[in-house]
C-alpha positions as CSV (number, residue, x, y, z in Angstrom):
1,M,0.0,0.0,0.0
2,L,1.3,3.4,-1.0
3,T,1.8,5.8,1.9
4,A,3.2,9.4,2.2
5,S,6.1,9.8,4.6
6,S,8.3,12.5,6.0
7,A,10.9,11.6,3.4
8,D,8.3,12.2,0.7
9,L,7.6,15.6,2.2
10,A,11.3,16.5,2.1
11,L,11.4,15.6,-1.6
12,L,8.3,17.7,-2.2
13,C,9.9,20.7,-0.4
14,L,13.0,20.4,-2.6
15,A,10.8,20.2,-5.7
16,A,8.8,23.2,-4.6
17,Y,12.0,25.2,-4.0
18,L,13.3,24.3,-7.4
19,L,10.0,25.2,-9.1
20,G,9.8,28.4,-7.0
21,S,13.3,29.3,-8.1
22,I,12.3,29.6,-11.8
23,P,12.5,33.4,-12.5
24,F,9.5,33.7,-14.8
25,G,9.6,37.5,-14.8
26,L,13.2,37.4,-16.1
27,V,12.4,34.6,-18.6
28,V,9.3,36.4,-20.0
29,G,11.0,39.7,-20.2
30,R,14.0,38.3,-22.1
31,V,12.2,36.0,-24.4
32,V,9.3,38.2,-25.4
33,R,10.8,41.7,-25.2
34,G,14.5,41.2,-24.9
35,V,14.3,43.1,-21.6
36,D,16.1,42.3,-18.3
37,L,13.7,43.2,-15.5
38,R,16.7,43.7,-13.2
39,Q,17.8,46.6,-15.3
40,V,14.5,48.6,-15.6
41,G,11.8,50.0,-13.3
42,S,12.3,48.9,-9.7
43,G,14.8,46.2,-10.7
44,N,12.6,43.5,-9.3
45,I,11.8,40.4,-11.3
46,G,8.2,40.1,-10.0
47,A,4.8,40.9,-11.4
48,A,4.6,44.5,-10.3
49,N,7.8,45.5,-12.2
50,A,6.7,43.3,-15.1
51,F,3.4,45.4,-15.3
52,R,5.4,48.6,-15.1
53,S,8.2,47.7,-17.5
54,L,6.6,45.1,-19.9
55,G,3.0,46.2,-20.0
56,A,-0.2,44.7,-18.6
57,P,-0.5,41.5,-20.7
58,L,3.0,40.3,-19.9
59,G,2.5,41.5,-16.3
60,V,-0.5,39.3,-16.0
61,A,1.4,36.4,-17.5
62,V,4.2,36.8,-14.9
63,L,1.7,37.1,-12.1
64,A,0.0,33.9,-13.1
65,L,3.2,31.9,-13.6
66,D,4.6,33.1,-10.3
67,A,1.3,32.2,-8.5
68,V,1.3,28.7,-10.2
69,K,4.7,28.1,-8.6
70,G,3.1,28.2,-5.2
71,Y,-0.3,26.7,-6.1
72,L,0.8,23.4,-7.8
73,P,3.2,22.0,-5.2
74,V,0.9,22.9,-2.3
75,T,-2.1,21.3,-3.9
76,L,-0.1,18.2,-4.6
77,A,1.2,18.1,-1.0
78,G,-2.3,18.5,0.5
79,T,-3.8,15.9,-1.7
80,M,-1.0,13.4,-1.2
81,F,-1.0,13.6,2.6
82,A,-4.8,13.6,2.8
83,L,-5.0,10.4,0.7
84,L,-1.8,8.6,1.5
85,G,-0.9,9.8,5.0
86,R,-0.5,7.3,7.8
87,A,0.1,7.4,11.5
88,G,3.2,9.4,12.2
89,S,3.1,11.2,8.9
90,P,2.8,15.0,8.8
91,C,-0.8,16.2,8.6
92,P,-2.0,17.7,5.2
93,A,-2.0,21.2,6.6
94,T,1.6,20.9,7.9
95,A,2.7,19.5,4.5
96,Q,1.0,22.4,2.7
97,V,2.8,24.9,4.9
98,L,6.3,23.4,4.6
99,V,6.0,23.0,0.8
100,G,4.4,26.4,0.4
101,V,7.2,28.2,2.3
102,S,9.7,26.2,0.3
103,A,8.2,27.6,-2.9
104,I,8.3,31.2,-1.7
105,V,11.9,30.8,-0.5
106,G,12.7,29.5,-4.0
107,H,11.2,32.7,-5.6
108,N,13.0,35.0,-3.1
109,S,16.3,33.2,-3.2
110,S,16.5,31.5,-6.5
111,I,19.3,28.9,-7.0
112,Y,19.3,29.9,-10.7
113,L,20.1,33.5,-9.8
114,R,22.8,33.0,-7.2
115,F,20.2,33.0,-4.4
116,K,18.7,36.4,-5.4
117,G,15.1,36.8,-6.4
118,G,11.9,38.7,-6.0
119,K,9.5,39.6,-3.2
120,G,7.4,36.4,-3.2
121,I,4.0,38.0,-3.2
122,A,2.5,36.3,-6.2
123,T,3.9,33.0,-5.2
124,M,2.5,33.6,-1.7
125,F,-0.9,34.2,-3.2
126,G,-0.6,30.9,-5.1
127,V,0.2,29.0,-1.9
128,L,-2.6,30.7,-0.1
129,L,-5.1,29.8,-2.9
130,A,-4.2,26.1,-2.5
131,M,-4.8,26.4,1.3
132,S,-7.8,28.6,1.5
133,P,-9.7,30.3,-1.4
134,T,-11.6,32.5,1.1
135,A,-8.4,33.8,2.7
136,T,-7.0,34.5,-0.8
137,L,-10.1,36.5,-1.6
138,V,-9.8,38.5,1.6
139,A,-6.1,39.2,1.0
140,A,-6.7,40.1,-2.7
141,L,-9.4,42.6,-1.6
142,V,-7.1,44.1,0.9
143,W,-4.4,44.4,-1.7
144,A,-6.7,46.0,-4.2
145,V,-8.1,48.6,-1.7
146,A,-4.6,49.5,-0.4
147,L,-3.3,49.8,-4.0
148,A,-6.2,52.0,-5.1
149,L,-5.8,54.3,-2.1
150,T,-2.0,54.7,-2.2
151,R,-1.0,53.6,-5.8
152,Y,2.0,51.9,-4.2
153,A,2.2,48.2,-5.1
154,S,4.5,47.6,-2.0
155,V,1.8,49.0,0.3
156,G,-0.8,46.7,-1.2
157,S,1.5,43.7,-0.9
158,L,2.4,44.4,2.7
159,C,-1.3,45.0,3.7
160,A,-2.3,41.8,2.0
161,A,0.4,39.8,3.7
162,A,-0.5,41.3,7.1
163,S,-4.2,40.3,6.5
164,I,-3.4,36.6,6.2
165,P,-2.5,35.8,9.8
166,V,-5.3,38.1,11.0
167,Y,-7.9,36.3,8.9
168,F,-6.6,32.8,9.8
169,A,-6.7,33.8,13.5
170,W,-10.2,35.2,13.2
171,S,-11.6,32.3,11.2
172,G,-10.2,29.6,13.5
173,A,-8.0,28.0,10.7
174,P,-5.8,25.0,11.5
175,S,-2.7,26.1,13.5
176,P,-0.3,25.2,10.7
177,H,-2.2,27.7,8.4
178,L,-2.0,30.4,11.0
179,M,1.7,29.7,11.3
180,F,2.0,30.1,7.6
181,G,0.3,33.4,7.8
182,V,2.7,34.7,10.4
183,V,5.8,33.4,8.5
184,A,4.6,34.6,5.1
185,C,3.9,38.1,6.6
186,A,7.3,38.2,8.1
187,M,9.0,37.1,4.9
188,A,7.1,39.8,3.0
189,F,8.2,42.6,5.3
190,V,11.8,41.4,5.2
191,R,11.8,41.3,1.4
192,H,10.2,44.8,1.3
193,R,12.8,46.4,3.5
194,S,14.1,48.7,0.7
195,N,10.5,49.6,-0.3
196,I,9.7,50.6,3.3
197,R,12.8,52.8,3.3
198,N,11.8,54.3,0.0
199,L,8.3,55.0,1.2
200,I,9.6,56.8,4.3
201,A,12.0,58.8,2.1
202,G,9.3,59.5,-0.6
203,R,11.3,57.7,-3.3
204,E,9.0,54.7,-3.8
205,L,7.8,54.2,-7.4
206,R,4.0,54.4,-7.7
207,F,2.2,51.6,-9.5
208,G,2.0,52.4,-13.2
209,A,4.8,55.0,-13.0
210,G,7.7,54.8,-15.4
211,G,8.0,52.1,-18.0
212,Q,10.6,50.2,-19.9
213,G,13.9,51.9,-19.5
214,S,12.5,54.3,-17.0
215,S,15.2,53.7,-14.5
216,P,19.0,53.5,-15.2
217,A,20.6,50.1,-15.3
218,G,21.7,49.0,-11.8
219,E,18.9,50.9,-9.9
220,T,17.6,47.8,-8.2
221,A,15.0,47.6,-5.5
222,E,17.7,47.5,-2.9
223,G,19.2,50.8,-3.8
224,M,17.3,52.8,-6.4
225,K,16.9,56.5,-6.7
226,A,13.4,56.8,-8.0
227,A,11.6,60.1,-8.4
228,P,8.6,60.5,-6.2
């Protein structure tokens, strides 16, 4: 009889990390437009900079691909441990959390980019969708409202990340999911350190500002000099 073990979970985490490490923003920009996202806009390889620097259609494509990196392995982990788990195996919720965090870490610290990467927000949403569509809807609404009010993608992302543990705590979600919310929120704030500094200094790029080539090469999210 087939069963799912801790060793299987370790392999799933490794696979999730490798999948999460694929820099779809960089791939789409180079293949379709011949643009290196690290050299334009905010310098980030994620969906927000893809929208800004490549246009809405390709931005949507990058957003979807980055989200799929989180959704697929977490869905697989949850299904596998729900159907094949045995006594002593991790519970499905724990498997989802460990695999999901692995996917986000892959996006943020890609082995293919010498352990550099993006902010992990789209991948976080993909992970969250596999865990709880309702929590995903809440976080998406928070993101949309914050973005509409401020026009800062970073503010929308941080507010959305902060809403996840709040929603899971309020809804009585399984403790592993609540832990995921706390960890995902912390990871988002750590990855947005430069954005927070830019917000305080009034240098953060607003969503939709600029465009391809709008920032000099080398002005990355860690040290850019964007106009307010």
